DRENPA-3360 file (N, C-alpha, C; in nm, 2 decimals, always signed):
BEGIN
1 = XXXXXXXX = -13.26/+7.23/-7.61/-13.27/+7.14/-7.72/-13.37/+7.15/-7.80 ~ -13.38/+7.17/-7.88/-13.49/+7.20/-8.03/-13.52/+7.02/-8.06 ~ -13.64/+6.99/-8.04/-13.68/+6.89/-8.05/-13.68/+6.87/-8.20 ~ -13.72/+6.93/-8.30/-13.74/+6.96/-8.42/-13.61/+6.90/-8.50 ~ -13.52/+6.92/-8.42/-13.37/+6.86/-8.53/-13.37/+6.75/-8.49 ~ -13.42/+6.64/-8.39/-13.40/+6.49/-8.39/-13.53/+6.40/-8.44 ~ -13.66/+6.51/-8.52/-13.78/+6.47/-8.58/-13.75/+6.37/-8.71 ~ -13.80/+6.26/-8.69/-13.78/+6.17/-8.81/-13.81/+6.27/-8.93;
9 = XXXXXXXX = -13.75/+6.21/-9.04/-13.79/+6.28/-9.20/-13.90/+6.22/-9.25 ~ -13.96/+6.34/-9.31/-14.08/+6.30/-9.36/-14.06/+6.19/-9.48 ~ -14.13/+6.09/-9.45/-14.11/+5.91/-9.55/-14.19/+6.01/-9.73 ~ -14.10/+5.98/-9.83/-14.14/+6.01/-9.95/-14.25/+5.90/-9.96 ~ -14.38/+5.96/-10.04/-14.49/+5.88/-10.06/-14.45/+5.79/-10.17 ~ -14.47/+5.64/-10.15/-14.43/+5.53/-10.26/-14.48/+5.56/-10.42 ~ -14.46/+5.54/-10.56/-14.52/+5.56/-10.66/-14.64/+5.47/-10.67 ~ -14.75/+5.50/-10.70/-14.86/+5.41/-10.71/-14.85/+5.28/-10.82;
17 = XXXXXXXX = -14.88/+5.20/-10.76/-14.85/+5.09/-10.85/-14.94/+5.05/-11.01 ~ -14.90/+5.03/-11.13/-15.00/+5.04/-11.19/-14.98/+4.93/-11.30 ~ -15.05/+4.84/-11.32/-15.06/+4.70/-11.41/-15.10/+4.74/-11.53 ~ -15.02/+4.69/-11.63/-15.03/+4.69/-11.75/-14.99/+4.55/-11.81 ~ -15.06/+4.49/-11.89/-15.06/+4.37/-11.97/-15.00/+4.36/-12.12 ~ -14.91/+4.29/-12.11/-14.85/+4.25/-12.30/-14.87/+4.11/-12.34 ~ -14.96/+4.15/-12.45/-15.01/+4.03/-12.48/-15.00/+4.01/-12.61 ~ -15.05/+3.92/-12.67/-15.02/+3.89/-12.81/-15.01/+3.72/-12.85;
25 = XXXXXXXX = -15.00/+3.67/-12.96/-14.98/+3.54/-12.99/-14.83/+3.49/-12.97 ~ -14.81/+3.36/-13.02/-14.70/+3.31/-12.95/-14.55/+3.37/-13.10 ~ -14.44/+3.41/-13.02/-14.34/+3.50/-13.08/-14.34/+3.58/-13.12 ~ -14.43/+3.68/-13.05/-14.45/+3.83/-13.15/-14.37/+3.91/-13.09 ~ -14.32/+3.89/-12.92/-14.17/+3.92/-12.89/-14.24/+4.01/-12.76 ~ -14.34/+3.96/-12.69/-14.34/+3.97/-12.56/-14.26/+3.96/-12.41 ~ -14.15/+3.85/-12.41/-14.08/+3.81/-12.33/-13.98/+3.97/-12.35 ~ -13.92/+4.01/-12.46/-13.84/+4.07/-12.55/-13.88/+4.21/-12.50;
33 = XXXXXXXX = -14.02/+4.22/-12.50/-14.02/+4.36/-12.45/-14.05/+4.38/-12.31 ~ -14.09/+4.32/-12.23/-14.05/+4.31/-12.06/-13.93/+4.35/-12.06 ~ -13.80/+4.24/-12.11/-13.69/+4.25/-12.07/-13.62/+4.38/-12.13 ~ -13.69/+4.42/-12.25/-13.59/+4.53/-12.28/-13.61/+4.69/-12.19 ~ -13.75/+4.67/-12.11/-13.74/+4.85/-12.03/-13.75/+4.77/-11.86 ~ -13.77/+4.66/-11.84/-13.74/+4.63/-11.69/-13.63/+4.71/-11.63 ~ -13.66/+4.76/-11.50/-13.52/+4.80/-11.42/-13.45/+4.69/-11.34 ~ -13.58/+4.57/-11.29/-13.49/+4.48/-11.26/-13.49/+4.34/-11.36;
41 = XXXXXXXX = -13.43/+4.28/-11.33/-13.40/+4.13/-11.36/-13.55/+4.09/-11.41 ~ -13.62/+4.07/-11.53/-13.72/+3.99/-11.55/-13.73/+3.84/-11.48 ~ -13.90/+3.85/-11.44/-13.93/+3.71/-11.40/-13.97/+3.67/-11.50 ~ -13.90/+3.53/-11.59/-13.96/+3.47/-11.71/-14.00/+3.35/-11.68 ~ -14.09/+3.28/-11.75/-14.12/+3.18/-11.73/-14.08/+3.04/-11.88 ~ -14.00/+3.07/-11.89/-13.95/+3.06/-12.06/-13.91/+2.85/-12.01 ~ -13.95/+2.78/-12.09/-13.96/+2.66/-12.06/-13.90/+2.60/-12.25 ~ -13.79/+2.55/-12.24/-13.73/+2.48/-12.38/-13.90/+2.37/-12.40;
49 = XXXXXXXX = -13.85/+2.44/-12.59/-13.98/+2.41/-12.67/-13.92/+2.26/-12.73 ~ -14.01/+2.15/-12.71/-13.98/+2.01/-12.74/-14.09/+1.97/-12.87 ~ -14.02/+1.90/-12.90/-14.07/+1.88/-13.06/-14.22/+1.85/-13.07 ~ -14.26/+1.78/-12.96/-14.43/+1.80/-12.95/-14.50/+1.91/-12.95 ~ -14.43/+2.01/-12.81/-14.50/+2.14/-12.82/-14.46/+2.21/-12.95 ~ -14.34/+2.21/-13.01/-14.36/+2.28/-13.17/-14.45/+2.24/-13.27 ~ -14.49/+2.14/-13.22/-14.60/+2.10/-13.34/-14.76/+2.13/-13.30 ~ -14.76/+2.16/-13.20/-14.89/+2.23/-13.14/-14.86/+2.38/-13.13;
57 = XXXXXXXX = -14.72/+2.44/-13.10/-14.72/+2.59/-13.08/-14.66/+2.64/-13.18 ~ -14.60/+2.57/-13.28/-14.54/+2.59/-13.38/-14.60/+2.70/-13.51 ~ -14.53/+2.81/-13.53/-14.56/+2.93/-13.60/-14.55/+2.92/-13.78 ~ -14.55/+2.82/-13.81/-14.54/+2.76/-13.93/-14.42/+2.80/-14.02 ~ -14.28/+2.79/-13.93/-14.17/+2.83/-13.97/-14.12/+2.95/-13.96 ~ -14.23/+3.08/-13.92/-14.20/+3.19/-13.93/-14.10/+3.24/-13.82 ~ -14.08/+3.15/-13.70/-14.00/+3.20/-13.63/-13.90/+3.09/-13.58 ~ -13.81/+3.05/-13.66/-13.74/+2.92/-13.66/-13.63/+2.93/-13.60;
65 = XXXXXXXX = -13.60/+3.02/-13.51/-13.47/+3.08/-13.44/-13.53/+3.01/-13.26 ~ -13.68/+3.02/-13.26/-13.77/+3.03/-13.09/-13.68/+2.90/-13.05 ~ -13.64/+2.86/-12.95/-13.63/+2.76/-12.92/-13.70/+2.75/-12.74 ~ -13.75/+2.88/-12.70/-13.82/+2.87/-12.56/-13.96/+2.93/-12.60 ~ -14.03/+2.89/-12.47/-14.15/+2.92/-12.49/-14.20/+2.99/-12.35 ~ -14.29/+3.10/-12.32/-14.35/+3.14/-12.19/-14.48/+3.03/-12.18 ~ -14.45/+2.96/-12.07/-14.53/+2.84/-11.98/-14.62/+2.93/-11.93 ~ -14.61/+3.07/-11.83/-14.70/+3.09/-11.74/-14.72/+3.23/-11.75;
73 = XXXXXXXX = -14.59/+3.36/-11.72/-14.61/+3.43/-11.77/-14.48/+3.53/-11.74 ~ -14.49/+3.65/-11.77/-14.35/+3.73/-11.74/-14.37/+3.85/-11.68 ~ -14.27/+3.90/-11.61/-14.32/+3.99/-11.50/-14.19/+4.10/-11.48 ~ -14.21/+4.21/-11.49/-14.09/+4.33/-11.50/-14.13/+4.43/-11.46 ~ -14.12/+4.57/-11.44/-14.17/+4.68/-11.33/-14.01/+4.81/-11.40 ~ -14.13/+4.94/-11.42/-14.01/+5.05/-11.46/-14.11/+5.13/-11.39 ~ -14.02/+5.24/-11.31/-14.10/+5.35/-11.26/-14.06/+5.48/-11.37 ~ -14.16/+5.50/-11.40/-14.22/+5.62/-11.50/-14.16/+5.74/-11.40;
81 = XXXXXXXX = -14.18/+5.79/-11.31/-14.16/+5.93/-11.23/-14.20/+5.87/-11.08 ~ -14.22/+5.98/-11.00/-14.21/+5.98/-10.85/-14.33/+5.94/-10.81 ~ -14.44/+5.91/-10.94/-14.58/+5.92/-10.86/-14.58/+5.76/-10.96 ~ -14.56/+5.73/-11.04/-14.60/+5.58/-11.11/-14.52/+5.51/-11.15 ~ -14.57/+5.37/-11.09/-14.48/+5.27/-11.10/-14.54/+5.19/-11.22 ~ -14.48/+5.11/-11.31/-14.55/+4.99/-11.39/-14.50/+4.87/-11.37 ~ -14.59/+4.82/-11.34/-14.58/+4.65/-11.30/-14.62/+4.57/-11.45 ~ -14.55/+4.50/-11.54/-14.62/+4.43/-11.66/-14.57/+4.29/-11.64;
89 = XXXXXXXX = -14.68/+4.23/-11.69/-14.75/+4.12/-11.71/-14.74/+4.10/-11.83 ~ -14.66/+3.98/-11.87/-14.65/+3.91/-12.00/-14.74/+3.81/-12.02 ~ -14.83/+3.80/-12.13/-14.90/+3.62/-12.10/-14.85/+3.51/-12.19 ~ -14.86/+3.42/-12.17/-14.81/+3.30/-12.29/-14.91/+3.32/-12.38 ~ -14.89/+3.28/-12.50/-14.84/+3.34/-12.61/-14.98/+3.17/-12.69 ~ -14.95/+3.08/-12.62/-15.01/+2.99/-12.68/-15.18/+2.96/-12.63 ~ -15.23/+2.91/-12.72/-15.38/+2.89/-12.66/-15.40/+2.79/-12.57 ~ -15.29/+2.65/-12.53/-15.33/+2.57/-12.41/-15.28/+2.63/-12.29;
97 = XXXXXXXX = -15.24/+2.76/-12.29/-15.20/+2.82/-12.15/-15.31/+2.96/-12.18 ~ -15.37/+2.97/-12.24/-15.50/+3.07/-12.24/-15.56/+3.11/-12.10 ~ -15.57/+2.98/-12.04/-15.67/+2.99/-11.89/-15.62/+3.09/-11.81 ~ -15.46/+3.11/-11.83/-15.39/+3.20/-11.71/-15.44/+3.38/-11.78 ~ -15.49/+3.38/-11.84/-15.50/+3.55/-11.89/-15.62/+3.60/-11.81 ~ -15.71/+3.49/-11.74/-15.78/+3.62/-11.68/-15.73/+3.62/-11.54 ~ -15.65/+3.57/-11.48/-15.55/+3.60/-11.36/-15.45/+3.74/-11.36 ~ -15.41/+3.68/-11.51/-15.29/+3.80/-11.53/-15.38/+3.96/-11.56;
105 = XXXXXXXX = -15.48/+3.97/-11.62/-15.53/+4.05/-11.68/-15.61/+4.15/-11.54 ~ -15.67/+4.07/-11.40/-15.71/+4.14/-11.35/-15.62/+4.22/-11.26 ~ -15.73/+4.33/-11.27/-15.66/+4.45/-11.19/-15.56/+4.56/-11.29 ~ -15.54/+4.50/-11.38/-15.48/+4.59/-11.50/-15.57/+4.71/-11.54 ~ -15.48/+4.83/-11.58/-15.53/+4.95/-11.59/-15.52/+4.94/-11.81 ~ -15.45/+4.89/-11.85/-15.45/+4.86/-12.00/-15.38/+4.77/-12.02 ~ -15.39/+4.75/-12.18/-15.27/+4.62/-12.23/-15.21/+4.67/-12.34 ~ -15.08/+4.62/-12.37/-15.03/+4.58/-12.50/-15.03/+4.51/-12.57;
113 = XXXXXXXX = -15.09/+4.50/-12.73/-15.14/+4.36/-12.75/-15.05/+4.34/-12.89 ~ -14.94/+4.28/-12.89/-14.81/+4.32/-12.98/-14.86/+4.23/-13.06 ~ -14.83/+4.26/-13.18/-14.90/+4.22/-13.36/-14.78/+4.16/-13.45 ~ -14.76/+4.09/-13.48/-14.66/+4.00/-13.61/-14.74/+4.01/-13.73 ~ -14.70/+4.10/-13.79/-14.82/+4.09/-13.94/-14.79/+4.01/-14.06 ~ -14.66/+3.90/-14.00/-14.63/+3.84/-14.11/-14.72/+3.72/-14.02 ~ -14.78/+3.69/-13.93/-14.90/+3.58/-13.86/-15.00/+3.67/-13.79 ~ -15.08/+3.77/-13.90/-15.19/+3.84/-13.86/-15.28/+3.70/-13.78;
121 = XXXXXXXX = -15.31/+3.59/-13.80/-15.37/+3.49/-13.75/-15.38/+3.44/-13.65 ~ -15.23/+3.46/-13.60/-15.21/+3.40/-13.42/-15.28/+3.56/-13.36 ~ -15.31/+3.67/-13.40/-15.31/+3.79/-13.33/-15.49/+3.80/-13.30 ~ -15.56/+3.75/-13.35/-15.76/+3.75/-13.33/-15.75/+3.73/-13.19 ~ -15.70/+3.64/-13.14/-15.75/+3.59/-13.01/-15.72/+3.70/-12.86 ~ -15.64/+3.76/-12.92/-15.58/+3.88/-12.80/-15.65/+4.00/-12.86 ~ -15.67/+4.06/-12.95/-15.75/+4.17/-12.96/-15.89/+4.15/-12.92 ~ -15.95/+3.98/-12.93/-16.06/+3.96/-12.96/-16.13/+3.96/-12.80;
129 = XXXXXXXX = -16.01/+3.92/-12.69/-16.02/+3.87/-12.56/-16.02/+4.06/-12.49 ~ -15.96/+4.12/-12.54/-15.94/+4.25/-12.46/-16.08/+4.34/-12.50 ~ -16.14/+4.32/-12.65/-16.25/+4.39/-12.65/-16.34/+4.31/-12.58 ~ -16.36/+4.21/-12.56/-16.48/+4.17/-12.48/-16.46/+4.17/-12.35 ~ -16.31/+4.20/-12.29/-16.32/+4.20/-12.18/-16.33/+4.34/-12.12 ~ -16.34/+4.45/-12.23/-16.35/+4.60/-12.17/-16.24/+4.68/-12.14 ~ -16.14/+4.61/-12.15/-16.01/+4.66/-12.07/-15.91/+4.76/-12.25 ~ -15.90/+4.84/-12.15/-15.83/+4.96/-12.31/-15.72/+4.88/-12.38;
137 = XXXXXXXX = -15.71/+4.87/-12.44/-15.58/+4.80/-12.52/-15.53/+4.88/-12.62 ~ -15.37/+4.89/-12.65/-15.32/+4.95/-12.77/-15.25/+4.81/-12.84 ~ -15.27/+4.87/-12.99/-15.21/+4.72/-13.05/-15.06/+4.80/-13.09 ~ -15.00/+4.71/-13.09/-14.81/+4.76/-13.12/-14.76/+4.67/-13.22 ~ -14.73/+4.70/-13.34/-14.71/+4.62/-13.45/-14.54/+4.62/-13.43 ~ -14.49/+4.49/-13.38/-14.36/+4.49/-13.34/-14.28/+4.48/-13.49 ~ -14.20/+4.60/-13.50/-14.10/+4.60/-13.67/-13.96/+4.51/-13.62 ~ -13.96/+4.41/-13.65/-13.87/+4.29/-13.63/-13.76/+4.36/-13.75;
145 = XXXXXXXX = -13.76/+4.37/-13.87/-13.65/+4.42/-13.92/-13.63/+4.53/-13.95 ~ -13.68/+4.61/-13.86/-13.65/+4.75/-13.89/-13.76/+4.85/-14.01 ~ -13.85/+4.73/-14.03/-13.92/+4.80/-14.18/-14.07/+4.73/-14.12 ~ -14.13/+4.82/-14.21/-14.31/+4.80/-14.18/-14.33/+4.67/-14.29 ~ -14.43/+4.58/-14.23/-14.43/+4.54/-14.38/-14.55/+4.54/-14.45 ~ -14.65/+4.63/-14.34/-14.80/+4.69/-14.43/-14.82/+4.77/-14.36 ~ -14.90/+4.84/-14.45/-14.95/+4.98/-14.41/-15.07/+4.98/-14.28 ~ -15.06/+5.09/-14.17/-15.10/+5.02/-14.06/-15.26/+5.03/-14.06;
153 = XXXXXXXX = -15.31/+5.14/-14.18/-15.45/+5.12/-14.20/-15.50/+4.97/-14.23 ~ -15.42/+4.92/-14.31/-15.45/+4.81/-14.36/-15.45/+4.67/-14.26 ~ -15.34/+4.69/-14.18/-15.39/+4.61/-14.04/-15.51/+4.60/-13.94 ~ -15.48/+4.75/-13.93/-15.66/+4.79/-13.90/-15.75/+4.71/-13.93 ~ -15.77/+4.72/-14.06/-15.89/+4.66/-14.16/-15.89/+4.50/-14.14 ~ -15.76/+4.43/-14.13/-15.74/+4.29/-14.11/-15.79/+4.29/-13.96 ~ -15.78/+4.32/-13.87/-15.76/+4.28/-13.72/-15.92/+4.27/-13.74 ~ -15.97/+4.40/-13.83/-16.08/+4.47/-13.74/-16.10/+4.53/-13.61;
161 = XXXXXXXX = -16.01/+4.63/-13.61/-15.98/+4.67/-13.49/-16.12/+4.87/-13.53 ~ -16.11/+4.88/-13.41/-16.22/+5.02/-13.43/-16.11/+5.11/-13.43 ~ -16.21/+5.25/-13.50/-16.07/+5.32/-13.49/-16.05/+5.40/-13.38 ~ -16.09/+5.36/-13.26/-16.05/+5.46/-13.12/-15.96/+5.36/-13.05 ~ -15.93/+5.27/-13.12/-15.76/+5.18/-13.06/-15.67/+5.19/-13.13 ~ -15.57/+5.27/-13.07/-15.42/+5.32/-13.13/-15.38/+5.23/-13.18 ~ -15.33/+5.27/-13.27/-15.25/+5.15/-13.39/-15.15/+5.18/-13.40 ~ -15.03/+5.16/-13.34/-14.86/+5.21/-13.32/-14.76/+5.07/-13.37;
169 = XXXXXXXX = -14.63/+5.14/-13.46/-14.52/+5.06/-13.44/-14.45/+5.12/-13.33 ~ -14.35/+4.94/-13.33/-14.28/+4.96/-13.19/-14.14/+4.88/-13.24 ~ -14.06/+4.88/-13.20/-13.94/+4.73/-13.18/-13.94/+4.70/-13.03 ~ -13.95/+4.55/-13.03/-13.94/+4.54/-12.92/-13.77/+4.53/-12.80 ~ -13.71/+4.53/-12.91/-13.57/+4.53/-12.89/-13.49/+4.62/-12.80 ~ -13.59/+4.74/-12.83/-13.51/+4.89/-12.83/-13.60/+4.95/-12.72 ~ -13.55/+4.98/-12.57/-13.61/+5.04/-12.46/-13.69/+5.15/-12.48 ~ -13.65/+5.26/-12.54/-13.70/+5.37/-12.58/-13.85/+5.32/-12.64;
177 = XXXXXXXX = -13.83/+5.28/-12.75/-13.96/+5.26/-12.81/-14.06/+5.13/-12.72 ~ -14.00/+5.07/-12.64/-14.07/+5.02/-12.54/-14.14/+5.10/-12.47 ~ -14.08/+5.20/-12.47/-14.14/+5.29/-12.36/-14.29/+5.39/-12.41 ~ -14.22/+5.43/-12.55/-14.30/+5.53/-12.60/-14.45/+5.44/-12.62 ~ -14.44/+5.27/-12.64/-14.57/+5.20/-12.67/-14.61/+5.19/-12.53 ~ -14.58/+5.22/-12.44/-14.65/+5.18/-12.24/-14.71/+5.29/-12.25 ~ -14.66/+5.44/-12.29/-14.66/+5.56/-12.26/-14.83/+5.58/-12.31 ~ -14.84/+5.51/-12.47/-14.94/+5.49/-12.56/-15.02/+5.39/-12.49;
185 = XXXXXXXX = -14.98/+5.32/-12.40/-15.13/+5.25/-12.28/-15.18/+5.30/-12.21 ~ -15.10/+5.41/-12.16/-15.13/+5.52/-12.01/-15.20/+5.61/-12.08 ~ -15.21/+5.66/-12.19/-15.24/+5.79/-12.27/-15.38/+5.74/-12.31 ~ -15.39/+5.64/-12.35/-15.53/+5.57/-12.40/-15.62/+5.52/-12.31 ~ -15.60/+5.48/-12.19/-15.65/+5.44/-12.04/-15.66/+5.57/-12.01 ~ -15.66/+5.66/-11.98/-15.67/+5.81/-11.96/-15.75/+5.89/-12.02 ~ -15.76/+5.83/-12.13/-15.87/+5.89/-12.25/-15.96/+5.85/-12.24 ~ -15.97/+5.71/-12.24/-16.10/+5.58/-12.19/-16.19/+5.68/-12.06;
193 = XXXXX = -16.08/+5.68/-11.98/-16.15/+5.74/-11.86/-16.18/+5.85/-11.87 ~ -16.13/+5.98/-11.87/-16.21/+6.08/-11.90/-16.33/+6.12/-12.00 ~ -16.33/+5.98/-12.09/-16.41/+6.01/-12.20/-16.59/+5.97/-12.11 ~ -16.51/+5.86/-12.00/-16.67/+5.79/-11.96/-16.70/+5.89/-11.84 ~ -16.64/+5.94/-11.81/-16.65/+6.04/-11.72/-16.71/+6.15/-11.71;
% end
């Protein structure tokens, strides 16, 4: 009897895990982004906003329908192909939870910094953080109502983002749009790595 016919089948190599951080200010669409693309039910740490918290975290009335906020992180994952699986970590957007960013960013290959052009002031801390950390990032302008309020070059100038940082538009509610934004993060990371080597 041929022993080969009873041999264990070769196990497929699991995909390489790649950590991507989804960051930005309060209410820019981080939780929505993770939820739109994740192949598992996303882990969220949403808590109801209290009147005291709204006074601290509020957005000047620009996000009146927001009743919850992320207090720790959002987590989801998506398999790109047989070789790569993305693990997505969404940061909390409020300054008072900023102490968590270091742990969430540890080991990440890149980041998507989400921008709401109605509230550019809320976006500076995230851009500054990744510039100082030296982590490759892409700035994604979330097109909330289907139209772009400002020209991308005006957004680049307002955020003082250098030309080597990709600036894109995307819709956090649309799976394919989020996919394209995450692929932009991967391409930017690989480009930076190639340029450095």
